[in-house]
PAZAPA-4460 file (N, C-alpha, C; in steps of 0.05 Angstrom, whole numbers, plus 32768, in hexadecimal, padded with zeros to 4 digits):
% residues 73
    n_x    n_y    n_z   ca_x   ca_y   ca_z    c_x    c_y    c_z   seq   type   mol
   8011   7FE9   8000   8000   8000   8000   8012   8019   8000     1      X     A
   800C   802B   7FF0   801B   8044   7FEE   8019   8054   8008     2      X     A
   802D   8064   800E   802E   8074   8027   8015   8085   802A     3      X     A
   800D   8093   8014   7FF6   80A5   8015   7FDC   8096   801B     4      X     A
   7FD9   807F   800E   7FC2   806E   8011   7FC1   8063   802E     5      X     A
   7FD8   805B   8038   7FDA   8050   8053   7FD3   8066   8067     6      X     A
   7FDD   807E   8064   7FD8   8094   8076   7FBA   809B   8076     7      X     A
   7FAE   809B   805F   7F91   80A0   805D   7F81   808B   806C     8      X     A
   7F88   8072   8068   7F7A   805D   8075   7F7D   805E   8094     9      X     A
   7F96   8063   809D   7F9B   8065   80B9   7F8C   807C   80C6    10      X     A
   7F8B   8093   80B8   7F7C   80AA   80C2   7F5F   80A3   80C5    11      X     A
   7F53   8095   80B2   7F37   808C   80B4   7F34   8079   80CB    12      X     A
   7F45   8065   80CE   7F42   8051   80E4   7F45   805E   80FF    13      X     A
   7F59   806F   8103   7F5D   807C   811D   7F45   808E   8124    14      X     A
   7F3A   809C   8111   7F22   80AD   8116   7F0A   809B   811C    15      X     A
   7F08   8084   810F   7EF2   8072   8114   7EF3   8067   8130    16      X     A
   7F0A   805E   8139   7F0C   8052   8154   7F09   8067   816A    17      X     A
   7F0D   8080   8164   7F0B   8095   8178   7EEF   80A0   817C    18      X     A
   7EDC   8094   816F   7EC0   809D   8172   7EB6   8097   818F    19      X     A
   7EA8   80AA   819A   7E9F   80A8   81B6   7E8D   808F   81BA    20      X     A
   7E7F   8087   81A5   7E6D   8070   81A8   7E7C   8056   81AE    21      X     A
   7E96   8056   81A9   7EA6   803E   81AF   7EB4   803F   81CA    22      X     A
   7EB1   8055   81D9   7EBF   8058   81F2   7EAF   804B   8209    23      X     A
   7EBE   8040   821C   7EB1   8035   8234   7EC3   803D   824C    24      X     A
   7EB7   8048   8260   7EC5   804E   8279   7EB6   803F   828F    25      X     A
   7EC5   802E   829D   7EB9   801E   82B2   7EB7   802D   82CC    26      X     A
   7EA0   802C   82D9   7E9C   8037   82F4   7EA0   8020   8307    27      X     A
   7EB7   8020   8314   7EC0   8009   8325   7EB0   8007   833E    28      X     A
   7EAA   7FEE   8345   7E9E   7FE7   835F   7EAE   7FD0   836B    29      X     A
   7EAE   7FCD   8385   7EBD   7FB8   8392   7EB5   7F9D   8386    30      X     A
   7EC8   7F8C   837F   7EC3   7F72   8375   7EC1   7F70   8357    31      X     A
   7EC3   7F87   8349   7EC1   7F87   832C   7ED9   7F78   831F    32      X     A
   7ED4   7F6B   8309   7EE8   7F5F   82F9   7EE3   7F68   82DC    33      X     A
   7EF8   7F71   82CF   7EF5   7F7B   82B4   7F08   7F6D   82A1    34      X     A
   7EFF   7F64   828A   7F10   7F57   8277   7F0B   7F63   825B    35      X     A
   7F20   7F64   824B   7F1E   7F6D   822F   7F32   7F5F   821E    36      X     A
   7F2D   7F60   8204   7F3E   7F53   81F1   7F50   7F69   81E3    37      X     A
   7F6A   7F68   81E8   7F7B   7F7C   81DD   7F7D   7F7C   81BF    38      X     A
   7F75   7F66   81B2   7F76   7F65   8195   7F62   7F79   8189    39      X     A
   7F4B   7F7B   8196   7F36   7F8C   818B   7F2F   7FA4   819C    40      X     A
   7F41   7FAC   81AE   7F3C   7FC2   81C1   7F53   7FD5   81C2    41      X     A
   7F4D   7FEE   81C4   7F61   8002   81CB   7F5D   8009   81E8    42      X     A
   7F6F   8000   81F9   7F6C   8002   8216   7F7D   8019   8220    43      X     A
   7F71   802A   8231   7F7F   8040   823D   7F77   8042   825A    44      X     A
   7F88   803B   826C   7F82   803C   8288   7F83   8058   8292    45      X     A
   7F71   805E   82A5   7F70   8079   82B2   7F77   8075   82CF    46      X     A
   7F8B   8084   82D9   7F93   8081   82F5   7F80   8092   8306    47      X     A
   7F68   8088   8309   7F53   8097   8319   7F4E   808A   8334    48      X     A
   7F63   8080   8340   7F61   8073   835A   7F78   807D   836C    49      X     A
   7F73   807C   8385   7F87   8086   8398   7F99   8071   83A3    50      X     A
   7FAE   8078   83B2   7FC1   8065   83BC   7FB4   8052   83D0    51      X     A
   7F9D   8059   83DB   7F8F   8048   83EE   7F7C   8035   83E1    52      X     A
   7F7C   8035   83C6   7F6A   8024   83B6   7F7B   8011   83A5    53      X     A
   7F84   7FFB   83B1   7F96   7FE9   83A3   7F88   7FDB   838B    54      X     A
   7F97   7FD6   8377   7F8D   7FC8   835F   7F9C   7FAE   835C    55      X     A
   7F8E   7F99   8355   7F9A   7F7F   8350   7F95   7F79   8333    56      X     A
   7FAB   7F76   8324   7FA8   7F71   8308   7FB7   7F58   8300    57      X     A
   7FAB   7F49   82ED   7FB8   7F31   82E2   7FB4   7F33   82C4    58      X     A
   7FC9   7F2B   82B5   7FC8   7F29   8298   7FC5   7F0C   8291    59      X     A
   7FB2   7F06   8280   7FAD   7EEB   8278   7FAF   7EEA   825A    60      X     A
   7FBC   7ED6   824F   7FBD   7ED3   8232   7FB2   7EB7   822B    61      X     A
   7F9E   7EB7   821B   7F91   7E9E   8212   7F9E   7E96   81F8    62      X     A
   7FA2   7E7C   81F5   7FAE   7E72   81DC   7F9A   7E77   81C5    63      X     A
   7FA4   7E84   81B0   7F93   7E8A   8199   7F90   7E71   8187    64      X     A
   7F7A   7E70   8179   7F76   7E5A   8166   7F82   7E61   814B    65      X     A
   7F89   7E7A   8148   7F96   7E82   812F   7FB0   7E90   8135    66      X     A
   7FC3   7E8F   8123   7FDD   7E9C   8126   7FDA   7EB9   811C    67      X     A
   7FD1   7ECB   812E   7FCC   7EE6   8126   7FE5   7EF5   811C    68      X     A
   7FFC   7EEF   8128   8014   7EFC   811F   801A   7EF5   8102    69      X     A
   8017   7EDC   80FB   801C   7ED3   80DF   8007   7EDE   80CC    70      X     A
   7FEE   7EDF   80D5   7FD8   7EEA   80C4   7FDC   7F07   80BF    71      X     A
   7FE6   7F16   80D3   7FE9   7F33   80D0   8002   7F3A   80C0    72      X     A
   8015   7F28   80BE   802E   7F2E   80B0   802A   7F2F   8092    73      X     A
***
């Protein structure tokens, strides 16, 4: 793909994903668990918690049924 065509497509895609209708902000409650798929998500954490509000985080990776790295190459 030519540089100009690539830039045009990327501009379209970035503008598309930045639409407010695709945003989600979670209102945390004690005991909540949140999961997302990084392949189809643009994740941006917000440090909206104090030092007296500990967070416990675990990263889990599930084995894919397809070789996404090979498909994307």
